[in-house]
C-alpha positions as CSV (number, residue, x, y, z in Angstrom):
1,M,126.0,159.0,114.2
2,K,128.4,158.8,111.4
3,P,127.2,159.0,107.8
4,V,128.6,155.5,107.1
5,A,126.5,154.0,110.0
6,L,123.3,155.7,108.7
7,S,123.8,154.3,105.2
8,M,124.4,150.8,106.6
9,I,121.1,151.0,108.7
10,F,119.2,152.3,105.6
11,S,120.6,149.4,103.5
12,L,119.7,146.9,106.2
13,V,116.1,148.2,106.2
14,I,115.9,147.9,102.4
15,I,117.4,144.4,102.4
16,V,115.4,142.9,105.3
17,F,112.1,144.7,105.6
18,I,111.0,145.3,102.0
19,P,111.1,141.6,101.1
20,L,109.2,140.7,104.3
21,Y,106.6,143.3,103.4
22,G,106.2,141.6,100.0
23,L,105.5,138.3,101.7
24,M,102.7,139.8,103.7
25,I,100.9,141.2,100.6
26,A,99.2,138.5,98.5
27,S,97.1,138.9,95.4
28,P,93.4,138.4,95.8
29,E,93.6,135.3,93.6
30,A,96.2,133.7,96.0
31,H,94.1,134.6,99.0
32,A,91.0,133.1,97.4
33,Q,92.8,129.9,96.5
34,A,94.2,129.6,100.1
35,N,90.7,130.1,101.5
36,Q,89.0,127.8,99.0
37,S,91.0,124.8,100.1
38,T,91.0,125.3,103.9
39,Q,87.6,126.9,104.8
40,A,84.7,124.9,106.1
41,G,81.2,126.1,106.9
42,S,79.1,125.4,109.9
43,S,77.8,122.2,108.1
44,G,81.4,120.9,108.0
45,R,81.3,121.0,104.2
46,P,84.0,123.0,102.3
47,L,83.4,126.6,101.3
48,P,83.0,127.7,98.6
49,R,81.3,124.8,96.8
50,F,78.8,124.4,94.0
51,V,75.2,123.1,94.3
52,S,72.0,123.5,92.3
53,L,68.5,124.7,92.8
54,R,66.2,121.8,94.0
55,S,62.9,123.4,92.8
56,G,61.6,125.4,89.8
57,E,60.8,128.3,92.1
58,V,63.4,129.4,94.8
59,N,63.5,132.7,96.7
60,M,66.8,134.4,97.3
61,R,66.6,136.7,100.3
62,T,68.7,139.7,101.5
63,G,69.4,138.0,104.8
64,P,69.4,134.5,106.5
65,G,65.7,134.2,107.5
66,V,62.2,134.5,106.3
67,Q,61.9,137.9,107.9
68,Y,64.3,139.3,105.2
69,P,62.8,140.5,101.9
70,V,63.0,138.4,98.8
71,D,65.5,139.9,96.4
72,W,65.3,137.4,93.5
73,V,63.0,134.6,92.5
74,Y,64.7,131.9,90.5
75,R,62.5,129.7,88.2
76,R,65.1,127.2,86.9
77,K,65.5,123.8,88.6
78,G,69.1,122.6,88.4
79,L,70.5,126.2,88.1
80,P,74.0,126.2,89.6
81,M,74.7,128.3,92.7
82,E,78.0,128.7,94.6
83,I,77.7,128.5,98.4
84,I,80.0,131.2,99.8
85,A,78.9,131.2,103.5
86,E,76.6,129.4,105.9
87,F,74.5,130.5,108.9
88,E,72.5,127.8,110.6
89,T,70.1,126.4,107.9
90,W,70.7,129.3,105.5
91,R,73.3,129.4,102.7
92,R,74.8,132.6,101.2
93,V,75.0,132.0,97.5
94,R,76.3,133.6,94.4
95,D,74.8,133.0,90.9
96,W,76.6,133.1,87.5
97,E,76.0,136.8,87.2
98,G,77.5,137.6,90.6
99,S,74.2,138.3,92.4
100,R,74.5,137.3,96.1
101,G,71.8,136.5,98.7
102,W,70.5,133.8,101.1
103,I,68.7,130.6,100.3
104,H,67.4,128.0,102.7
105,Q,69.3,124.8,102.6
106,S,66.1,122.8,101.8
107,M,65.9,124.6,98.4
108,L,69.4,123.5,97.4
109,S,70.6,120.2,96.0
110,G,74.0,118.5,96.1
111,K,73.4,117.5,92.4
112,R,75.6,119.6,90.2
113,G,74.4,121.8,87.4
114,I,76.0,124.1,84.9
115,I,74.9,127.1,82.8
116,I,76.2,127.8,79.4
117,I,78.0,131.2,79.2
118,G,79.3,133.3,76.3
119,G,78.2,132.3,72.9
120,V,76.9,129.1,71.3
121,R,78.9,126.1,72.6
122,N,79.7,122.8,71.0
123,L,78.9,119.6,73.0
124,R,81.4,117.0,71.8
125,S,81.2,113.2,72.0
126,S,84.6,113.0,73.8
127,D,87.0,115.3,75.6
128,D,88.6,116.4,72.3
129,A,87.9,119.5,70.3
130,K,88.1,117.4,67.1
131,S,85.6,114.7,68.3
132,P,82.1,114.6,66.6
133,L,79.6,117.3,67.5
134,V,76.7,116.0,69.7
135,A,74.8,119.4,70.0
136,Q,75.2,123.1,70.0
137,L,74.1,124.8,73.2
138,E,72.8,128.3,73.5
139,P,73.9,130.7,76.3
140,G,71.7,130.3,79.4
141,V,71.0,126.5,78.8
142,V,71.1,124.6,82.1
143,A,72.5,121.0,82.2
144,R,73.6,118.4,84.7
145,L,77.3,118.1,85.4
146,V,78.3,114.5,85.4
147,D,82.1,114.5,85.7
148,C,85.3,116.6,85.2
149,L,88.7,115.3,84.2
150,G,91.3,117.0,86.3
151,G,93.8,119.0,84.3
152,N,92.6,118.7,80.8
153,G,89.8,121.4,81.0
154,W,86.9,119.2,79.9
155,C,83.7,118.2,81.8
156,K,81.1,115.6,80.9
157,I,77.5,116.9,81.0
158,E,74.0,115.6,80.4
159,I,71.1,117.5,79.0
160,E,67.7,116.0,78.0
161,G,69.2,112.6,77.3
162,L,72.2,113.9,75.4
163,V,75.6,113.2,77.0
164,G,78.7,114.9,75.9
165,W,81.8,116.9,76.8
166,L,82.3,120.7,77.1
167,R,85.4,122.7,77.8
168,H,85.4,124.2,81.3
169,V,85.6,127.7,79.9
170,D,82.2,127.3,78.1
171,F,80.1,127.1,81.3
172,W,79.8,128.2,84.9
173,G,79.3,125.7,87.7
174,A,82.6,124.0,88.4
175,Y,86.0,125.1,89.6
176,K,89.0,125.1,87.2
177,N,90.8,121.7,87.4
178,E,88.1,120.3,89.7
179,V,88.0,116.5,89.9
180,F,85.0,114.5,90.9
181,D,85.3,111.5,93.2
């Protein structure tokens, strides 16, 4: 083969195949976003999704059944959990610290909860950082998630009769830009 022909083939490989290879590789974030919006569990509900603990004492197991050992015992009703998989009546969950395990569906509630993360957070009277302060919330405080306004980064919560607004980055228990129906 002539040297000119080899260089043309090499150029063709660079021009055609390298961009195609780039399309096949996606960042983990892009992959997670694609799966988040299209995946459904055996229950027919979307995965992943947030729920909360139904009881003040809930066992998280190493596998989907009572024959598996208890890995964690949670003692906070309303604590948010993210369901990441389903097997029959068992839900694989992740907590705010990243621990994963299996909880029976009867111990989970569709009611939404949040947990304050980071430092002390300001609960505001409206979805504006300049609005009056309602309360200051310590890390680890659990509250009920009432509503989230899509796109503006604020969510309405309720805790012990107090209702106010928190920035989404101040808690764990809702997806970024999540909108409630």
